[in-house]
N, C-alpha and C positions, 0 to 999 in steps of 0.2 A: 787805710794802712798798708802801705807794700808789704810783704812776705820779709820777715828778718832774711831770710833767704836769699832772697832777691840783691836786696841794701848790701851784706856784708861782701860779698866778691869787689864790692866797689868799692867798695871802705878798705878793707884787710888783706883783697887776692883770695882767688880759692884754696889754696894751698893753707894757709894764714886762718881762713872760715876753720877749715876739717880740722885745723889742729885745736884750735882755740872750744870747739865743739867735741872734739876726742878727751881735752886736758877735762872739760865741764860734767862729763861723762862719769871719766872716772872719779872724779870728786864725790861726784854724787854717790857712785857705787861704794867709795872708801867710808864716806859717812852715813850710808844706808837713809840717802835722803832723795826728793825727786827737785828736778830743775827748778819746781815752782816756791820751794823749800829756800833755796836758796836767799840768804840778803844780796841786795844793790853791793853793798861790797866784800861780801866772798866774789859774787859776779866782775867785779873789776880788780879785785885781784887776779883774776884769771886773764883779764883782758881789759884795760882802760876803754875801750871801745863801748861799752853797756853804761846804759844813762836808764831811767828811770821806767821810759818807755817801753823797755822791755819785758815788763810784766805784763802788758796788753798784749805783745807781738805772740807769747807764750801761752796769754789764755786758755783755757779749754773751748770756749766761745770763739778766740778767732780760728784757734788750729782746726775747729770743723765749718766756720761758715768759709772758709778759704780753701776749702780741699772742695774741688771744685770738678773732679776730672770724673767719668763716665762710673758710676759704682762708689762714690766720692759722698760722708756724711752731708755734703752742706745742704742747708734748705735750695739751692736753683737747682743739685743735682736730683735730689730727692723730688722735687715738685714735677721733673722733667721723667724721671722712672714711674711715681706715680699717673701723672698722663698718659704714658706707652700703656700700661696697664689697664686704666679706665676706659679705653678705647679696648683691648682685646676683650674686657670683662662684657663692655655693648656690642661687640658680636656675637658670631654665633660659634662661642667657641668649644660648646658642649658638643658638635660635629664631629673637630677632633681627639675628642675620647673613646 
């Protein structure tokens, strides 16, 4: 699945994507809800670009698994960090203390 952040500019343009997100944020603040508590009808009222697959794109699992930069929570990123620390723990790290 492509990140919704990467596909929006192709569909609506950068400025429009920011405007849509801004309206969603204001709506959620006003209603005291999270974005994933919004219905598809509420999202479509803000922009007709939304389809049912938006809920897959904003799921916690998707948000975590697609964040792959250094220090991010994806499994790929964490596996790399764990490997680095495993190597460090196998070395003579006690000499550094």
